[in-house]
C-alpha positions in Angstrom: 136.2 -183.7 156.8 132.9 -181.5 156.6 129.9 -183.5 155.9 127.4 -182.0 153.1 124.5 -181.2 153.9 121.6 -183.2 151.3 118.6 -180.9 150.4 115.8 -182.2 148.8 113.2 -179.5 147.5 109.6 -179.9 146.7 108.3 -177.1 144.2 104.4 -177.1 144.2 103.3 -175.1 140.8 99.9 -176.6 141.1 98.3 -173.4 142.5 96.7 -175.2 145.5 94.1 -172.4 146.5 92.4 -173.3 143.0 91.1 -176.5 144.0 87.8 -176.8 144.6 87.2 -179.2 147.4 83.7 -179.5 148.8 83.6 -181.3 152.1 87.2 -180.9 153.4 89.7 -178.0 154.1 92.7 -178.2 151.9 95.1 -179.1 154.9 92.7 -181.8 155.6 92.5 -183.1 152.0 96.6 -183.0 152.3 96.9 -185.3 155.3 94.5 -187.8 153.8 96.6 -187.8 150.7 100.0 -188.1 153.0 98.5 -190.6 155.7 95.8 -192.4 154.5 95.9 -192.8 150.5 93.1 -195.4 150.3 90.7 -192.7 151.7 91.5 -190.1 149.1 88.0 -191.2 147.5 86.6 -189.2 150.5 87.5 -186.2 148.7 84.8 -184.5 147.0 85.4 -181.9 144.4 88.2 -181.1 141.9 91.6 -181.0 143.2 95.3 -181.7 142.6 97.1 -182.0 145.8 100.6 -182.5 146.8 101.6 -183.8 150.6 105.4 -184.4 151.8 106.5 -185.8 155.1 110.5 -185.8 155.0 111.8 -187.4 151.8 108.2 -189.1 150.9 105.9 -187.2 148.5 102.7 -188.4 147.5 100.1 -186.9 144.8 96.9 -187.4 144.0 94.4 -185.6 141.6 90.9 -185.7 140.4 90.2 -187.1 136.7 89.3 -183.2 135.5 92.5 -181.7 136.7 95.8 -182.5 135.1 98.8 -182.9 137.2 102.7 -183.6 136.0 105.9 -183.8 137.7 109.5 -184.0 136.9 112.7 -184.9 139.3 115.2 -182.6 138.7 118.9 -183.1 139.9 120.8 -180.5 141.8 124.4 -180.7 143.4 122.7 -180.1 147.0 119.8 -183.1 146.2 117.0 -183.6 144.1 114.0 -181.2 143.1 110.8 -182.5 142.4 108.8 -180.0 140.6 105.1 -180.4 140.3 102.6 -178.6 138.1 99.5 -178.8 135.8 101.1 -178.2 132.6 104.6 -179.3 131.2 105.7 -175.8 130.1 105.4 -174.3 133.7 108.1 -177.1 134.8 110.1 -176.3 131.7 110.0 -172.7 132.6 110.8 -173.3 136.3 113.9 -175.4 135.2 115.0 -172.6 132.8 114.9 -170.0 135.6 117.5 -172.3 137.5 119.6 -173.0 135.0 118.3 -176.9 134.7 116.9 -176.9 131.3 119.2 -179.1 129.9 117.9 -181.8 131.9 114.8 -181.3 130.4 112.4 -183.6 127.8 109.0 -183.2 127.6 108.8 -187.2 127.9 111.0 -187.3 130.9 107.7 -185.5 132.9 105.3 -187.8 134.4 101.6 -187.5 134.5 99.7 -188.5 138.1 97.3 -191.2 136.7 93.6 -190.4 137.9 92.3 -192.5 140.5 95.8 -193.3 142.2 98.4 -191.6 144.7 101.2 -191.5 143.5 104.5 -191.9 145.8 108.1 -190.6 145.2 111.0 -190.8 147.3 113.4 -187.5 147.0 116.5 -189.8 147.6 118.4 -188.5 144.4 120.5 -190.4 141.9 119.3 -192.9 140.5 115.8 -191.9 140.4 113.4 -194.0 142.3 110.5 -195.9 140.7 107.1 -194.4 141.8 104.7 -196.2 143.9 101.2 -196.2 143.1 98.0 -196.7 145.1 94.5 -196.9 143.8 91.9 -195.2 145.7 88.9 -195.8 143.3 87.8 -199.2 142.4 84.2 -199.3 141.6 82.6 -202.8 141.5 81.6 -203.7 138.0 78.2 -204.7 136.5 76.3 -205.2 139.8 73.2 -203.7 138.8 70.2 -205.6 137.8 69.6 -205.2 133.7 66.5 -202.7 134.2 66.8 -199.8 132.0 64.6 -197.7 134.2 66.6 -198.3 137.3 69.9 -197.9 135.6 68.8 -194.7 134.4 67.3 -193.2 137.6 70.6 -194.2 139.2 72.9 -192.7 136.5 71.0 -189.3 136.0 70.4 -189.2 139.8 73.9 -189.4 140.5 74.7 -186.6 137.5 71.8 -184.4 139.0 73.6 -184.7 142.8 77.2 -183.8 141.5 75.3 -180.6 139.3 73.5 -179.7 142.7 76.9 -179.7 144.9 78.9 -177.7 142.2 76.2 -174.9 141.8 75.9 -174.2 145.3 79.5 -173.4 145.1 78.8 -171.0 142.3 78.3 -167.3 143.4 74.7 -166.4 143.2 74.9 -163.7 140.7 77.2 -165.6 138.3 75.8 -166.9 135.1 76.3 -170.7 133.9 76.7 -171.8 130.8 76.3 -175.4 129.1 78.6 -176.1 126.2 75.9 -177.6 124.4 75.2 -179.8 121.0 72.1 -181.4 121.3 73.7 -184.5 122.0 73.2 -187.2 124.6 76.0 -186.1 126.9 75.4 -182.1 126.7 71.6 -182.5 126.3 71.3 -184.5 129.5 73.5 -182.1 131.4 71.7 -179.2 130.4 68.0 -180.4 131.1 69.6 -181.7 134.7 71.1 -178.3 135.0 67.6 -176.7 134.3 65.7 -179.2 136.7 68.4 -178.6 139.5 68.2 -174.9 139.3 64.5 -174.6 139.4 64.5 -177.1 142.3 67.2 -175.1 144.2 64.7 -171.9 143.3 67.8 -170.5 141.4 67.4 -167.6 138.6 67.1 -169.4 135.3 67.8 -166.4 133.8 71.6 -167.0 134.3 71.6 -170.2 132.0 72.3 -170.3 128.9 73.2 -173.3 126.3 76.1 -172.3 123.9 76.6 -174.2 120.8 79.4 -173.6 118.3 78.7 -172.7 115.1 81.7 -172.8 112.1 79.4 -172.5 109.4 77.3 -175.3 107.8 77.8 -177.8 110.7 74.8 -180.1 112.0 75.0 -178.8 115.6 73.2 -175.9 115.5 70.2 -177.3 113.7 70.5 -180.5 116.1 70.5 -177.9 119.1 67.5 -176.3 118.2 65.6 -179.5 117.2 66.4 -180.9 120.9 65.7 -177.8 122.8 62.4 -176.3 120.7 60.1 -179.2 121.5 61.0 -178.8 125.2 60.1 -175.1 125.2 63.5 -174.2 126.0 64.8 -172.7 122.7 65.3 -169.5 124.6 68.4 -170.4 126.4 70.4 -171.4 123.1 72.8 -169.1 121.9 74.9 -169.8 118.6 78.4 -168.8 119.1 80.1 -168.1 115.6 83.7 -169.1 115.0 85.4 -168.2 111.7 87.1 -171.7 110.2 90.0 -169.6 109.5 90.6 -169.3 113.2 90.8 -173.1 113.7 94.7 -173.7 114.4 96.1 -176.6 115.1 99.4 -175.5 116.2 98.1 -173.1 118.7 95.8 -176.2 120.2 99.4 -178.2 120.6 100.9 -175.6 122.3 97.8 -175.0 124.7 96.7 -178.9 125.5 100.3 -180.2 125.0 99.5 -183.2 123.1 99.2 -184.5 119.7 96.4 -187.0 119.4 94.7 -186.0 116.4 91.0 -186.7 117.5 92.0 -184.7 120.8 93.5 -181.8 118.8 90.4 -181.6 117.0 88.4 -181.5 119.6 90.3 -178.9 121.7 90.4 -176.6 118.7 86.5 -176.6 118.7 86.4 -176.1 122.5 88.9 -173.4 122.1 86.8 -171.8 119.5 84.0 -171.9 121.5 85.7 -170.5 124.5 86.9 -167.8 122.5 83.6 -166.8 121.2 82.1 -166.7 124.6 84.7 -164.8 126.4 84.7 -162.2 123.4 81.0 -161.8 123.5 81.1 -162.1 127.6 84.3 -160.7 129.1 83.1 -161.4 132.8 81.9 -164.8 132.3 83.5 -167.5 134.4 81.3 -170.8 134.6 81.0 -173.5 132.2 79.5 -176.9 132.2 79.8 -179.7 129.5 79.3 -183.5 129.2 82.9 -184.8 128.8 83.3 -188.0 130.1 79.8 -189.2 129.4 81.0 -191.4 125.9 83.7 -192.9 128.3 81.1 -193.8 131.3 78.7 -195.8 129.0 81.4 -197.1 126.4 80.2 -195.2 123.6 83.1 -195.0 121.3 83.2 -196.5 117.6 85.2 -200.0 118.4 85.6 -200.3 114.6 88.0 -197.4 114.7 90.5 -198.8 117.0 92.1 -201.8 115.8 93.0 -202.8 119.4 89.7 -202.8 120.5 86.7 -205.4 120.7 83.7 -205.5 122.5 84.9 -207.8 124.8 88.0 -205.6 125.9 85.5 -202.6 126.2 83.3 -204.2 128.6 85.5 -206.3 130.5 88.2 -203.9 131.2 87.7 -201.6 134.5 87.0 -198.1 133.4 89.1 -198.5 130.0 88.0 -195.3 128.6 88.6 -193.0 131.5 92.2 -195.0 132.4 93.4 -196.7 129.3 94.6 -200.0 129.6 96.2 -199.1 133.5 99.1 -198.7 135.6 101.5 -201.4 135.4 100.6 -202.2 131.9 102.8 -202.5 129.0 100.6 -199.8 126.9 100.4 -197.5 130.1 102.3 -194.1 129.1 104.1 -192.9 132.2 104.1 -189.0 130.2 100.8 -189.0 129.3 98.7 -191.5 131.3 95.7 -193.0 129.4 92.2 -192.7 128.5 90.2 -189.7 129.7 92.9 -189.3 132.5 95.1 -188.1 129.6 92.6 -186.5 127.2 90.7 -184.1 129.7 93.6 -181.9 129.0 91.5 -180.9 125.8 88.8 -179.4 128.1 90.8 -178.3 131.2 93.5 -176.4 129.0 90.8 -174.9 126.6 88.7 -173.3 129.7 91.8 -172.3 131.5 93.5 -170.4 128.6 90.4 -168.6 128.0 89.6 -168.1 131.5 86.7 -170.4 132.5 86.0 -172.6 135.4 84.8 -175.7 133.8 82.9 -178.9 135.3 81.7 -182.1 134.0 79.4 -184.3 136.4 80.3 -187.5 134.3 84.1 -187.2 135.6 83.0 -187.6 139.3 83.6 -191.0 141.0 80.1 -191.2 142.2 78.8 -191.1 138.5 81.6 -193.2 137.1 80.7 -195.9 139.9 77.1 -196.1 138.7 78.1 -196.5 135.2 80.9 -199.2 135.8 77.7 -201.0 138.0 75.8 -201.3 134.7 75.7 -205.2 133.6 76.7 -204.3 130.1 77.2 -207.9 129.4 73.8 -208.9 130.2 72.5 -205.9 128.8 74.4 -206.4 125.2 75.5 -210.1 125.2 78.5 -208.8 123.5 76.9 -207.2 120.6 78.2 -203.8 119.4 75.3 -202.2 117.7 73.2 -203.0 121.1 76.2 -201.3 123.2 76.0 -198.4 120.8 72.1 -198.1 121.2 72.3 -198.4 125.2 73.5 -194.9 126.1 70.5 -192.8 124.6 68.2 -195.5 126.3 69.7 -195.0 129.7 70.0 -191.2 129.5 66.6 -190.8 128.1 65.0 -192.7 130.8 67.1 -191.7 133.6 66.0 -187.6 132.5 62.6 -188.6 132.0 62.6 -189.9 135.4 64.3 -187.0 137.1 62.6 -184.0 134.9 59.6 -185.7 133.3 60.7 -184.4 130.2 61.0 -186.5 127.1 64.6 -186.0 125.9 65.7 -186.0 122.3 68.3 -188.8 121.1 70.2 -188.5 118.1 72.8 -190.1 116.4 76.3 -190.3 118.2 78.5 -187.8 116.5 82.0 -186.0 117.7 81.9 -182.7 119.0 84.2 -181.5 116.2 82.0 -183.0 113.4 79.0 -181.2 114.7 80.5 -177.7 114.4 82.1 -178.5 111.3 81.4 -181.1 108.3 84.2 -183.8 109.0 85.8 -183.3 105.3 86.0 -179.4 105.8 87.4 -180.0 109.1 90.0 -182.2 107.9 91.2 -179.9 105.1 91.9 -177.4 107.9 93.2 -179.6 110.4 95.5 -182.3 108.7 94.6 -185.7 110.5 98.6 -186.7 110.9 99.7 -187.4 114.3 103.3 -187.5 113.2 103.1 -184.0 112.0 101.3 -182.9 115.7 104.1 -184.7 117.6 106.7 -182.8 115.6 104.8 -179.2 116.5 104.6 -180.4 119.9 108.5 -181.5 120.2 109.3 -178.0 118.2 108.1 -176.2 121.4 110.9 -177.2 123.8 113.8 -178.9 120.9 
């Protein structure tokens, strides 16, 4: 009797050449993922890496680069399809006549800060094995806001410096700007680093989205003008009629209402920049700053208390974490899930995006902040802490007194909340139906 050959396939659709790794070749990074999962933290930059040896496949990504996989069954053996997007996986399956195996919920997201191992052994599908490669120590710093601010913004500036060195000399750099704490500190740190490196400041702009009657335009001016930096500000106008939740859901492949709102505004900003500047490539933003300093309204989420927020490692970056009941295999959790609102928006309009707040060196400083000592579990103190730490850090780095305005979500700065809700109904069940209709 003839013995059938068992053939397992790996289809890597992640565009490996698009990785932006600072310190290693792609092959060296792959070798680390494959043979030394605990050392993946040594890979600096933005990456989504797939590595294989025989039937073993290992995958890892940085927080700012989504990565998904799907294990398909063929007569000859399993086929593991890896991509940034769900639709890329679906398109590959359709091309091979395998679309009947597909459902979007069957795809899996590689969670940030883990190496995921899959064995290509076919039916039944094996469970993935997760190895954490980033586990910063919590609450180890002294309760000195000046020391914390210097360390945190110092780490931000170092990440910006590394990124700027990869941007070609003549390419302009745009900051997605609102005048809030995160985008404000990113702009001032970028301005400082460019001056320090002797770069042409004429390359720098601060883009603020203006959908009409939103408060961010005036806030952005109130931030930059007193510092003598108002010449860098440029408003990007967008018509409210162009805001389209269905388009956002298709592009971001998610249906969480706050993320749909935020991504809709990011798409409007990117669209406006692209129409005005067809050749622009590089954008920097403050995504992840709220997560690092735990600055979300706890009272809006009935699952949270201040104790759960300050005592759970990287809660806002990772959700409840791998192996927990509430961890979604399809969508991961926290910013690990929701970064698609930024990544997909930038990519859809042809931009290369970057946020220093997503980098492990910056997150490690944030995790080391002694939140319990500084807040004594007082919610109001937690909300005040971010502005204090960041403004002190910017002062130490640049000598500038950074204005600090009350927290406001990006989408509510471009358009008043009541106007936004009339345009984008805040209904997760409806958004979920729209997403599923793309495939079912």
